[in-house]
N, CA and C atoms as an extended XYZ file, in Angstrom:
285
Properties=species:S:1:pos:R:3:atomname:S:1:resname:S:1:resid:I:1 pbc="F F F"
N         0.910       -1.180       -0.082 N   MET     1
C        -0.015        0.054        0.036 CA  MET     1
C         0.895        1.293        0.002 C   MET     1
N         0.428        2.215       -0.717 N   MET     2
C         1.098        3.585       -0.721 CA  MET     2
C         0.579        4.445        0.263 C   MET     2
N         1.539        5.422        0.717 N   ASN     3
C         1.170        6.390        1.695 CA  ASN     3
C         0.292        7.439        0.907 C   ASN     3
N        -0.765        7.983        1.432 N   PRO     4
C        -1.510        9.125        0.907 CA  PRO     4
C        -0.563       10.381        0.608 C   PRO     4
N        -0.762       10.946       -0.465 N   GLY     5
C         0.034       12.147       -0.798 CA  GLY     5
C        -0.552       13.417       -0.310 C   GLY     5
N         0.113       14.531       -0.465 N   PRO     6
C        -0.444       15.853       -0.006 CA  PRO     6
C        -1.651       16.132       -0.594 C   PRO     6
N        -1.976       15.690       -1.810 N   VAL     7
C        -3.254       16.070       -2.469 CA  VAL     7
C        -4.479       15.296       -1.753 C   VAL     7
N        -4.245       14.028       -1.473 N   ASP     8
C        -5.239       13.147       -0.820 CA  ASP     8
C        -5.430       13.863        0.580 C   ASP     8
N        -4.407       14.116        1.243 N   GLU     9
C        -4.510       14.854        2.547 CA  GLU     9
C        -5.388       16.020        2.547 C   GLU     9
N        -5.129       16.882        1.542 N   ALA    10
C        -5.770       18.114        1.412 CA  ALA    10
C        -7.191       17.964        0.985 C   ALA    10
N        -7.513       16.857        0.199 N   GLY    11
C        -8.925       16.536       -0.212 CA  GLY    11
C        -9.727       16.015        1.086 C   GLY    11
N        -9.065       15.299        1.901 N   LYS    12
C        -9.700       14.942        3.165 CA  LYS    12
C       -10.044       15.966        4.006 C   LYS    12
N        -9.083       16.907        4.202 N   ALA    13
C        -9.357       18.051        5.022 CA  ALA    13
C       -10.453       18.899        4.450 C   ALA    13
N       -10.613       19.143        3.263 N   VAL    14
C       -11.617       19.879        2.633 CA  VAL    14
C       -12.888       19.167        2.902 C   VAL    14
N       -12.944       17.867        2.726 N   LEU    15
C       -14.192       17.094        2.782 CA  LEU    15
C       -14.622       17.257        4.334 C   LEU    15
N       -13.720       17.025        5.287 N   SER    16
C       -14.175       17.152        6.620 CA  SER    16
C       -14.693       18.543        7.040 C   SER    16
N       -13.993       19.619        6.418 N   PHE    17
C       -14.360       20.914        6.587 CA  PHE    17
C       -15.779       21.194        6.138 C   PHE    17
N       -16.056       20.670        4.876 N   MET    18
C       -17.408       20.882        4.358 CA  MET    18
C       -18.502       20.064        5.159 C   MET    18
N       -18.089       18.823        5.605 N   ASP    19
C       -19.030       18.119        6.295 CA  ASP    19
C       -19.478       18.895        7.772 C   ASP    19
N       -18.395       19.483        8.305 N   SER    20
C       -18.644       20.316        9.563 CA  SER    20
C       -19.477       21.533        9.197 C   SER    20
N       -19.232       22.138        8.123 N   MET    21
C       -20.030       23.346        7.744 CA  MET    21
C       -21.484       22.941        7.342 C   MET    21
N       -21.742       21.819        6.874 N   LYS    22
C       -23.111       21.392        6.620 CA  LYS    22
C       -23.880       21.211        7.909 C   LYS    22
N       -23.204       20.766        8.971 N   ALA    23
C       -23.850       20.517       10.186 CA  ALA    23
C       -24.071       21.820       10.947 C   ALA    23
N       -23.272       22.900       10.594 N   GLN    24
C       -23.356       24.204       11.397 CA  GLN    24
C       -23.539       25.310       10.307 C   GLN    24
N       -24.589       25.660        9.686 N   PRO    25
C       -24.767       26.612        8.739 CA  PRO    25
C       -24.326       28.096        9.146 C   PRO    25
N       -24.438       28.294       10.418 N   LEU    26
C       -24.136       29.596       10.867 CA  LEU    26
C       -22.502       29.876       10.828 C   LEU    26
N       -21.863       28.759       11.005 N   ALA    27
C       -20.339       28.877       10.901 CA  ALA    27
C       -20.021       28.998        9.320 C   ALA    27
N       -20.790       28.368        8.542 N   LEU    28
C       -20.506       28.597        7.084 CA  LEU    28
C       -20.850       29.998        6.752 C   LEU    28
N       -21.929       30.697        7.215 N   ALA    29
C       -22.095       32.003        6.893 CA  ALA    29
C       -21.141       32.936        7.486 C   ALA    29
N       -20.607       32.587        8.571 N   LEU    30
C       -19.540       33.474        9.086 CA  LEU    30
C       -18.169       33.371        8.261 C   LEU    30
N       -17.884       32.115        7.793 N   VAL    31
C       -16.767       32.001        6.859 CA  VAL    31
C       -16.794       32.781        5.530 C   VAL    31
N       -18.059       32.724        5.017 N   VAL    32
C       -18.434       33.423        3.866 CA  VAL    32
C       -18.319       34.885        4.015 C   VAL    32
N       -18.832       35.341        5.171 N   MET    33
C       -18.806       36.823        5.463 CA  MET    33
C       -17.384       37.283        5.608 C   MET    33
N       -16.515       36.488        6.090 N   ASN    34
C       -15.191       36.873        6.411 CA  ASN    34
C       -14.493       37.069        5.013 C   ASN    34
N       -14.760       36.093        4.157 N   PHE    35
C       -14.163       36.213        2.668 CA  PHE    35
C       -14.883       37.448        1.995 C   PHE    35
N       -15.976       37.864        2.101 N   VAL    36
C       -16.471       39.031        1.638 CA  VAL    36
C       -15.887       40.166        2.291 C   VAL    36
N       -15.755       40.284        3.545 N   LEU    37
C       -15.014       41.401        4.166 CA  LEU    37
C       -13.700       41.521        3.698 C   LEU    37
N       -12.848       40.447        3.476 N   LEU    38
C       -11.479       40.568        2.980 CA  LEU    38
C       -11.577       41.205        1.512 C   LEU    38
N       -12.517       40.724        0.717 N   GLY    39
C       -12.561       41.276       -0.502 CA  GLY    39
C       -12.907       42.661       -0.596 C   GLY    39
N       -13.760       43.170        0.315 N   TYR    40
C       -14.204       44.503        0.445 CA  TYR    40
C       -13.022       45.426        0.813 C   TYR    40
N       -12.304       44.838        1.944 N   LEU    41
C       -11.147       45.774        2.315 CA  LEU    41
C       -10.106       45.747        1.312 C   LEU    41
N        -9.905       44.753        0.535 N   PHE    42
C        -8.836       44.848       -0.541 CA  PHE    42
C        -9.257       45.893       -1.611 C   PHE    42
N       -10.557       45.879       -2.042 N   TYR    43
C       -11.005       46.757       -2.975 CA  TYR    43
C       -10.940       48.276       -2.467 C   TYR    43
N       -11.304       48.369       -1.223 N   SER    44
C       -11.207       49.790       -0.509 CA  SER    44
C        -9.878       50.203       -0.594 C   SER    44
N        -9.047       49.428       -0.074 N   GLU    45
C        -7.560       49.927        0.056 CA  GLU    45
C        -6.933       50.224       -1.333 C   GLU    45
N        -7.295       49.514       -2.321 N   ARG    46
C        -6.780       49.743       -3.737 CA  ARG    46
C        -7.394       51.123       -4.115 C   ARG    46
N        -8.666       51.332       -3.955 N   GLN    47
C        -9.156       52.632       -4.345 CA  GLN    47
C        -8.525       53.921       -3.590 C   GLN    47
N        -8.334       53.664       -2.373 N   PHE    48
C        -7.662       54.698       -1.507 CA  PHE    48
C        -6.271       54.954       -2.066 C   PHE    48
N        -5.511       53.834       -2.317 N   GLN    49
C        -4.226       54.091       -2.736 CA  GLN    49
C        -4.236       54.815       -4.250 C   GLN    49
N        -5.108       54.419       -4.964 N   SER    50
C        -5.154       55.109       -6.322 CA  SER    50
C        -5.637       56.459       -6.080 C   SER    50
N        -6.340       56.906       -5.222 N   THR    51
C        -6.813       58.329       -4.996 CA  THR    51
C        -5.617       59.106       -4.398 C   THR    51
N        -4.660       58.427       -3.509 N   ARG    52
C        -3.524       59.062       -3.090 CA  ARG    52
C        -2.509       59.409       -4.179 C   ARG    52
N        -2.444       58.389       -5.097 N   GLU    53
C        -1.479       58.626       -6.169 CA  GLU    53
C        -1.983       59.704       -7.072 C   GLU    53
N        -3.233       59.825       -7.392 N   GLN    54
C        -3.553       61.050       -8.178 CA  GLN    54
C        -3.384       62.379       -7.461 C   GLN    54
N        -3.704       62.299       -6.263 N   THR    55
C        -3.493       63.522       -5.395 CA  THR    55
C        -2.051       63.932       -5.366 C   THR    55
N        -1.163       62.995       -5.283 N   GLY    56
C         0.237       63.240       -5.357 CA  GLY    56
C         0.647       63.929       -6.614 C   GLY    56
N         0.235       63.313       -7.691 N   GLN    57
C         0.584       63.776       -9.102 CA  GLN    57
C         0.009       65.229       -9.239 C   GLN    57
N        -1.245       65.491       -8.683 N   ARG    58
C        -1.773       66.825       -8.865 CA  ARG    58
C        -0.993       67.763       -8.031 C   ARG    58
N        -0.538       67.448       -6.867 N   LEU    59
C         0.313       68.399       -6.016 CA  LEU    59
C         1.678       68.755       -6.822 C   LEU    59
N         2.320       67.709       -7.333 N   ILE    60
C         3.425       67.968       -7.986 CA  ILE    60
C         3.327       68.872       -9.224 C   ILE    60
N         2.170       68.568       -9.999 N   GLU    61
C         1.873       69.510      -11.024 CA  GLU    61
C         1.695       70.976      -10.660 C   GLU    61
N         0.894       71.050       -9.535 N   TRP    62
C         0.607       72.376       -8.884 CA  TRP    62
C         1.887       73.099       -8.487 C   TRP    62
N         2.639       72.401       -7.891 N   GLN    63
C         4.035       73.016       -7.390 CA  GLN    63
C         4.879       73.466       -8.499 C   GLN    63
N         4.879       72.726       -9.698 N   SER    64
C         5.772       73.078      -10.838 CA  SER    64
C         5.061       74.271      -11.394 C   SER    64
N         3.760       74.383      -11.502 N   GLU    65
C         3.122       75.628      -12.050 CA  GLU    65
C         3.410       76.858      -11.173 C   GLU    65
N         3.342       76.682       -9.902 N   VAL    66
C         3.688       77.801       -8.969 CA  VAL    66
C         5.093       78.169       -9.176 C   VAL    66
N         5.924       77.258       -9.324 N   ASN    67
C         7.422       77.520       -9.475 CA  ASN    67
C         7.631       78.374      -10.812 C   ASN    67
N         6.859       77.983      -11.789 N   LYS    68
C         6.996       78.706      -13.145 CA  LYS    68
C         6.376       80.198      -12.860 C   LYS    68
N         5.434       80.292      -12.198 N   LEU    69
C         4.848       81.745      -11.973 CA  LEU    69
C         5.726       82.568      -11.230 C   LEU    69
N         6.300       81.808      -10.161 N   LEU    70
C         7.240       82.679       -9.266 CA  LEU    70
C         8.531       83.033       -9.985 C   LEU    70
N         9.062       82.170      -10.848 N   ALA    71
C        10.222       82.531      -11.590 CA  ALA    71
C         9.978       83.634      -12.431 C   ALA    71
N         8.775       83.873      -12.888 N   ASN    72
C         8.545       85.088      -13.689 CA  ASN    72
C         8.300       86.340      -12.953 C   ASN    72
N         8.178       86.278      -11.641 N   CYS    73
C         7.935       87.386      -10.813 CA  CYS    73
C         9.260       88.265      -10.611 C   CYS    73
N        10.335       87.668      -10.562 N   VAL    74
C        11.519       88.253      -10.450 CA  VAL    74
C        12.373       88.713      -11.754 C   VAL    74
N        12.554       89.831      -11.985 N   PRO    75
C        13.265       90.135      -13.350 CA  PRO    75
C        14.565       89.454      -13.485 C   PRO    75
N        14.840       89.102      -14.732 N   LEU    76
C        16.043       88.255      -14.989 CA  LEU    76
C        17.237       89.056      -14.566 C   LEU    76
N        17.382       90.401      -14.619 N   ARG    77
C        18.575       91.149      -14.243 CA  ARG    77
C        18.803       91.018      -12.822 C   ARG    77
N        17.629       91.140      -12.095 N   ASP    78
C        17.786       91.040      -10.559 CA  ASP    78
C        18.118       89.515      -10.170 C   ASP    78
N        17.598       88.596      -10.968 N   LEU    79
C        17.978       87.179      -10.619 CA  LEU    79
C        19.539       86.826      -10.862 C   LEU    79
N        19.924       87.381      -11.916 N   GLN    80
C        21.426       87.292      -12.264 CA  GLN    80
C        22.219       87.972      -11.088 C   GLN    80
N        21.816       89.016      -10.689 N   ASP    81
C        22.473       89.739       -9.614 CA  ASP    81
C        22.527       89.025       -8.319 C   ASP    81
N        21.499       88.411       -7.937 N   MET    82
C        21.380       87.587       -6.863 CA  MET    82
C        22.234       86.281       -6.894 C   MET    82
N        22.136       85.641       -8.117 N   LEU    83
C        23.017       84.411       -8.130 CA  LEU    83
C        24.530       84.867       -8.266 C   LEU    83
N        24.947       85.961       -8.780 N   LYS    84
C        26.358       86.409       -8.653 CA  LYS    84
C        26.740       86.642       -7.247 C   LYS    84
N        25.946       87.377       -6.416 N   SER    85
C        26.217       87.721       -5.110 CA  SER    85
C        26.324       86.353       -4.276 C   SER    85
N        25.492       85.310       -4.727 N   LEU    86
C        25.596       83.952       -3.980 CA  LEU    86
C        26.658       83.136       -4.603 C   LEU    86
N        27.442       83.568       -5.631 N   GLY    87
C        28.398       82.755       -6.223 CA  GLY    87
C        27.826       81.633       -6.900 C   GLY    87
N        26.719       81.607       -7.486 N   LEU    88
C        25.961       80.497       -8.132 CA  LEU    88
C        25.815       80.809       -9.692 C   LEU    88
N        26.875       81.382      -10.212 N   ASN    89
C        26.875       81.677      -11.696 CA  ASN    89
C        26.938       80.499      -12.474 C   ASN    89
N        26.344       80.551      -13.777 N   LYS    90
C        26.511       79.448      -14.622 CA  LYS    90
C        28.036       79.410      -15.218 C   LYS    90
N        28.352       78.157      -15.523 N   PRO    91
C        29.710       78.198      -16.148 CA  PRO    91
C        29.865       78.899      -17.321 C   PRO    91
N        30.835       79.791      -17.538 N   GLY    92
C        31.001       80.639      -18.626 CA  GLY    92
C        30.346       81.977      -18.634 C   GLY    92
N        29.651       82.359      -17.428 N   ASP    93
C        29.026       83.669      -17.337 CA  ASP    93
C        30.155       84.501      -16.699 C   ASP    93
N        30.234       85.845      -17.112 N   PRO    94
C        31.247       86.663      -16.582 CA  PRO    94
C        30.761       86.992      -15.046 C   PRO    94
N        31.751       87.220      -14.217 N   LYS    95
C        31.578       87.460      -12.793 CA  LYS    95
C        31.353       88.947      -12.503 C   LYS    95
């Protein structure tokens, strides 16, 4: 005789689980509700993460637009003077 393999053992475990669930329908309902709850939580977290990614992208876009607007507020001549005083000239610019 051969020893039962893992598939046979898993089949026996599933059959005994199903038999016990037939005897106690409330326990079966609780198991089903737990799976439904896990599915809902997965879906909810996925939607939340998607919303956070979109919000992050919008913040980055907004910050770059604000930076562009602020860069135009200071005249180029004044900006060059400030960079010279800080020693942050571009290579090749006269000091």
